[in-house]
C-alpha positions as CSV (number, residue, x, y, z in Angstrom):
1,M,-0.4,0.0,0.4
2,K,1.5,3.2,-1.1
3,R,2.0,5.6,1.8
4,I,1.8,9.8,1.4
5,A,2.3,12.5,3.5
6,I,0.3,16.0,3.9
7,L,1.8,19.0,5.9
8,T,0.8,22.9,6.1
9,S,3.8,25.4,6.2
10,G,4.5,29.1,6.8
11,G,1.5,31.5,7.5
12,D,-1.9,29.9,7.7
13,S,-4.4,31.2,5.3
14,P,-8.6,29.9,5.1
15,G,-9.0,26.8,3.2
16,M,-6.1,25.1,4.2
17,N,-8.4,22.8,6.1
18,A,-10.3,22.0,2.8
19,V,-6.9,20.6,1.1
20,I,-6.4,18.3,4.1
21,R,-9.9,16.9,4.0
22,A,-9.9,16.6,0.7
23,A,-6.3,14.9,0.3
24,V,-6.8,12.6,3.2
25,R,-10.6,10.7,2.2
26,Y,-9.3,10.9,-1.5
27,A,-5.9,9.3,-0.4
28,I,-8.2,6.7,1.2
29,Y,-10.5,6.4,-1.2
30,Y,-7.1,5.5,-3.7
31,D,-6.5,2.7,-1.1
32,M,-3.4,5.0,0.2
33,E,-2.3,5.3,3.5
34,I,-1.9,9.3,4.6
35,Y,0.0,10.9,7.1
36,G,-0.6,14.2,8.8
37,I,2.6,16.1,9.7
38,Y,2.1,18.3,12.2
39,R,3.9,22.3,12.3
40,G,5.2,22.1,8.6
41,F,8.5,21.4,8.2
42,E,9.5,21.9,12.1
43,G,7.2,18.7,12.7
44,L,8.7,16.6,9.7
45,I,12.2,17.0,11.0
46,D,10.7,16.2,14.6
47,C,8.7,13.5,13.4
48,E,5.1,14.8,14.2
49,F,3.2,12.1,12.4
50,E,-0.3,11.0,12.7
51,K,-1.9,8.2,10.1
52,M,-5.2,10.0,9.3
53,D,-8.9,8.2,8.6
54,R,-12.1,9.5,7.3
55,R,-12.9,11.0,11.0
56,S,-9.8,13.0,11.5
57,V,-10.8,15.3,8.7
58,A,-14.6,15.4,9.7
59,D,-16.3,18.5,10.7
60,I,-13.0,21.3,9.2
61,M,-13.7,22.2,6.1
62,Q,-15.5,25.6,7.4
63,H,-12.8,26.7,9.9
64,G,-9.7,29.1,9.2
65,G,-6.3,28.0,10.1
66,T,-4.8,24.2,9.8
67,K,-5.6,21.3,11.3
68,L,-1.9,20.1,11.2
69,R,-1.2,23.7,12.6
70,T,1.8,25.4,10.9
71,A,4.7,27.1,11.7
72,R,8.1,28.4,10.3
73,S,11.3,26.6,10.1
74,E,14.5,28.0,10.2
75,R,15.9,24.7,10.7
76,F,14.5,23.0,7.7
77,M,17.0,25.3,5.2
78,T,20.0,24.1,7.1
79,P,21.5,21.1,5.8
80,E,21.1,19.3,9.0
81,G,17.6,19.8,9.1
82,M,16.9,18.8,5.8
83,E,18.8,15.8,6.0
84,R,16.9,15.0,9.0
85,A,13.7,15.6,7.4
86,A,14.2,13.9,4.5
87,R,15.4,10.7,7.2
88,N,12.3,10.3,9.2
89,L,10.1,10.2,5.8
90,E,12.4,7.4,4.3
91,T,11.7,5.9,7.8
92,F,8.1,5.8,7.4
93,K,8.0,4.9,3.9
94,I,7.0,8.2,2.1
95,N,8.3,9.1,-1.3
96,D,4.9,11.6,-1.6
97,L,4.7,14.8,-0.1
98,I,2.3,17.1,-0.3
99,V,3.2,20.6,0.7
100,V,0.9,23.2,1.4
101,G,1.7,26.7,1.7
102,G,3.8,30.1,-0.1
103,N,6.8,30.7,-2.0
104,G,9.4,29.9,0.6
105,S,7.5,26.9,1.6
106,L,7.4,25.7,-1.8
107,T,10.7,26.9,-2.6
108,G,12.1,24.5,0.3
109,A,10.4,21.7,-0.8
110,N,11.9,21.9,-4.1
111,I,14.9,21.9,-2.4
112,L,14.4,19.2,-0.5
113,S,13.0,17.1,-3.4
114,Q,16.2,18.0,-5.8
115,K,19.0,17.0,-2.7
116,Y,16.6,13.7,-1.7
117,G,14.5,12.2,-4.4
118,I,11.1,13.3,-2.5
119,N,8.3,13.5,-4.6
120,I,6.8,16.8,-3.8
121,I,3.3,18.2,-4.5
122,G,3.0,21.8,-4.0
123,I,-0.7,23.4,-3.4
124,P,-0.5,27.3,-3.2
125,G,-1.9,28.1,0.6
126,T,-1.3,31.7,0.9
127,I,-3.2,35.2,1.6
128,D,-0.7,37.3,-0.4
129,N,-1.2,35.6,-3.8
130,D,2.6,36.0,-4.2
131,L,2.4,32.8,-6.5
132,A,3.5,33.5,-10.3
133,Y,2.2,30.4,-11.9
134,T,-1.2,30.3,-10.6
135,D,-4.1,33.0,-11.0
136,Y,-4.8,32.8,-7.6
137,T,-3.8,31.3,-3.9
138,I,-5.8,29.6,-1.6
139,G,-6.9,31.8,1.2
140,F,-6.6,34.9,-1.0
141,D,-10.3,35.5,-1.8
142,T,-11.0,35.1,2.1
143,A,-8.8,37.7,3.1
144,L,-10.3,40.2,0.4
145,N,-13.4,40.1,1.6
146,T,-12.2,40.4,5.6
147,V,-10.1,43.7,4.1
148,L,-13.6,44.5,2.5
149,D,-15.4,44.4,5.1
150,A,-13.4,46.2,7.3
151,I,-13.4,48.9,4.5
152,T,-17.0,49.4,4.8
153,R,-16.9,49.4,8.9
154,I,-14.0,52.4,8.5
155,R,-15.8,54.1,6.1
156,D,-18.7,54.9,8.2
157,T,-16.8,56.4,10.8
158,S,-14.3,58.4,8.7
159,S,-17.0,59.6,6.9
160,A,-18.7,60.4,10.7
161,H,-15.5,62.5,11.3
162,E,-14.7,64.0,7.7
163,R,-11.4,62.3,8.3
164,T,-8.6,60.6,6.2
165,T,-7.7,57.1,6.9
166,V,-4.9,55.1,6.2
167,I,-5.4,51.2,6.2
168,E,-2.6,48.7,6.1
169,V,-2.9,45.5,5.2
170,M,-0.7,42.1,4.4
171,G,1.1,41.0,1.6
172,R,4.5,41.3,2.4
173,Y,6.2,42.1,-0.8
174,C,3.6,41.4,-3.2
175,G,0.7,44.4,-3.2
176,D,-2.0,42.1,-4.3
177,I,-4.2,42.5,-1.4
178,A,-3.8,46.1,-1.8
179,L,-4.5,46.5,-5.1
180,Y,-7.6,44.0,-5.2
181,A,-9.1,45.8,-2.2
182,G,-8.6,48.9,-3.2
183,L,-10.3,48.5,-6.5
184,T,-13.5,47.2,-5.0
185,G,-13.6,49.1,-1.8
186,G,-13.6,51.8,-3.2
187,A,-10.4,53.6,-1.9
188,E,-9.2,57.0,-3.0
189,C,-5.2,55.6,-3.7
190,V,-3.5,52.1,-3.3
191,L,0.5,51.9,-1.7
192,V,2.3,48.8,-3.0
193,P,5.4,47.7,-3.8
194,E,5.8,47.2,-6.9
195,F,5.0,50.7,-7.7
196,E,6.7,54.1,-6.6
197,T,3.6,56.9,-5.6
198,D,4.2,60.3,-5.2
199,L,3.0,61.3,-1.8
200,N,2.4,64.7,-3.1
201,D,-0.1,63.3,-5.7
202,I,-2.0,61.6,-2.4
203,C,-2.3,64.8,-0.8
204,Q,-3.6,66.5,-3.9
205,K,-6.1,63.7,-4.5
206,I,-7.5,64.1,-0.7
207,M,-7.7,67.7,-1.0
208,E,-9.6,67.7,-4.4
209,G,-12.2,65.5,-2.3
210,V,-12.3,67.6,0.3
211,H,-13.0,71.0,-2.1
212,A,-15.3,68.5,-4.0
213,G,-17.6,67.5,-0.7
214,K,-16.1,64.2,0.0
215,L,-16.5,63.3,3.7
216,H,-14.1,60.7,4.0
217,S,-10.4,59.1,2.0
218,I,-9.3,55.5,2.3
219,I,-6.0,55.3,1.2
220,I,-4.8,50.9,1.4
221,R,-1.0,50.4,1.9
222,A,0.3,47.3,1.8
223,E,2.7,46.1,4.7
224,G,5.8,45.5,2.3
225,Y,5.1,49.5,0.7
226,P,8.9,51.6,1.7
227,V,7.1,54.2,3.6
228,S,6.0,53.0,7.1
229,S,2.4,53.4,7.7
230,T,3.2,55.3,10.6
231,D,5.7,57.8,8.7
232,L,3.1,58.3,5.9
233,V,0.2,59.5,8.5
234,Q,2.5,61.9,9.7
235,Q,2.9,63.0,6.0
236,I,-0.2,63.1,5.5
237,I,-1.1,65.8,8.3
238,D,1.9,67.8,8.0
239,R,0.9,68.6,4.0
240,T,-3.0,68.4,4.2
241,G,-3.7,69.4,7.8
242,R,-6.4,66.9,8.1
243,D,-7.3,64.4,10.4
244,V,-5.7,61.4,9.7
245,K,-5.9,57.9,11.6
246,L,-4.4,54.7,11.1
247,A,-6.0,51.1,10.9
248,V,-3.7,47.8,11.1
249,L,-5.8,44.9,10.4
250,S,-2.8,42.5,10.9
251,Y,-4.0,39.3,11.5
252,L,-7.0,39.5,10.9
253,Q,-6.8,38.4,7.7
254,R,-5.9,35.3,8.1
255,G,-8.4,34.2,9.8
256,G,-12.4,33.2,9.6
257,S,-14.3,30.9,7.6
258,P,-13.1,30.4,4.1
259,T,-15.5,31.7,1.2
260,Y,-16.9,29.2,-1.3
261,K,-14.1,30.4,-4.0
262,D,-11.4,29.2,-1.4
263,R,-13.0,26.3,0.0
264,M,-13.9,25.0,-3.8
265,F,-10.3,25.7,-5.3
266,A,-8.6,24.3,-1.9
267,T,-10.8,21.2,-2.5
268,E,-9.9,20.7,-6.3
269,C,-6.2,20.9,-5.5
270,G,-6.3,18.3,-2.7
271,V,-8.2,16.0,-5.1
272,K,-6.0,17.0,-7.6
273,A,-2.9,16.1,-5.6
274,I,-4.2,12.8,-4.5
275,E,-5.0,12.1,-8.8
276,L,-1.1,13.4,-9.6
277,I,0.3,10.9,-6.9
278,R,-1.7,7.7,-8.4
279,D,-1.2,8.3,-12.0
280,G,3.2,8.7,-10.9
281,Y,3.2,12.3,-11.8
282,K,6.6,13.9,-9.8
283,N,7.0,17.5,-8.5
284,K,4.4,19.2,-9.6
285,A,2.5,22.6,-8.6
286,I,-1.2,22.7,-8.6
287,G,-2.7,26.1,-9.6
288,E,-5.6,27.8,-11.3
289,R,-5.0,29.5,-15.0
290,H,-8.0,30.8,-16.3
291,G,-10.7,29.4,-14.0
292,E,-9.2,25.3,-14.5
293,V,-7.1,23.6,-11.7
294,I,-3.8,22.3,-13.7
295,E,-0.7,21.3,-12.6
296,F,2.7,22.5,-13.5
297,D,6.7,21.8,-13.4
298,L,7.5,22.6,-9.8
299,A,10.9,24.0,-10.6
300,D,9.7,25.7,-13.6
301,A,6.2,27.1,-11.5
302,L,8.6,28.4,-8.5
303,K,10.8,30.6,-11.9
304,E,7.8,32.4,-12.8
305,E,7.8,35.9,-12.3
306,R,4.6,38.0,-11.3
307,E,3.5,40.6,-13.4
308,F,2.4,43.8,-11.5
309,R,-1.6,44.5,-12.4
310,Y,-1.1,48.1,-13.8
311,D,-4.6,48.0,-15.3
312,I,-5.9,47.8,-11.6
313,Y,-3.8,50.1,-10.0
314,K,-5.2,52.6,-12.6
315,A,-8.5,51.8,-12.7
316,V,-8.5,52.9,-8.5
317,D,-7.3,56.1,-9.7
318,I,-9.7,56.8,-12.3
319,L,-12.7,55.5,-10.5
320,S,-12.2,57.4,-7.4
321,K,-12.3,60.7,-8.9
């Protein structure tokens, strides 16, 4: 009987549990033994393995976070840590490993494959949407909806007090959460790491809105933008004389029940992973292109470079005037 394993790594994202549920139940359906590895690559190094059955994943799909828990592992990127991880898989006679995580997690898994011959099936689980080979990542849609809800609530009080609010969102060095939330949330400006924005243009836009009778202004700043949120707020105050507040959404964006889109995509990815293993495919990344869930060569997928959606950035500016 084939033995496989699954782990979740890096930052948690809503939908990870749906991946785990689908992978476990499909593996059992195809007469495979499947082990869950707790705490990502840390648990792989420390041999935190548990054989999963159908009941192991009951009633988890609607929950955020990850049943298998997660961690960021510096030890895994050392030769000693990676060798120990590979040895533990060998001890359990596991040669197929499903890794759910972002760019760093899949990159580490790819190195494990290249050095020790472990078959890796990578699934894009991150709210950041920072993997270029796939149109969307698991958790991105839920995070966006959380941000949109926050924008709506913040706008109410911003209007009541006639103020400008800077909202800081996650995304590390990828501005997609800020970009998409800015467009669909009606923000006046978005500040992303991929594109330099002139602060004078922002302040001018705020004051033009004031003179046109606008009661509020919403500025969305991605956390990777080179000017800090506190400095940005102070500079806007100094240049406009407006009342400016800062709202940092932080880990609020990671939690919550996954949306339909994230549950569906995550489930399809879990199913696809098991089918690829069953059919003998090696070292694949699973993603979405034009609404279809397909596989890519893992190493090639990780080399793809993201293209900044300047059309969306431009639309935010035009539609907010």
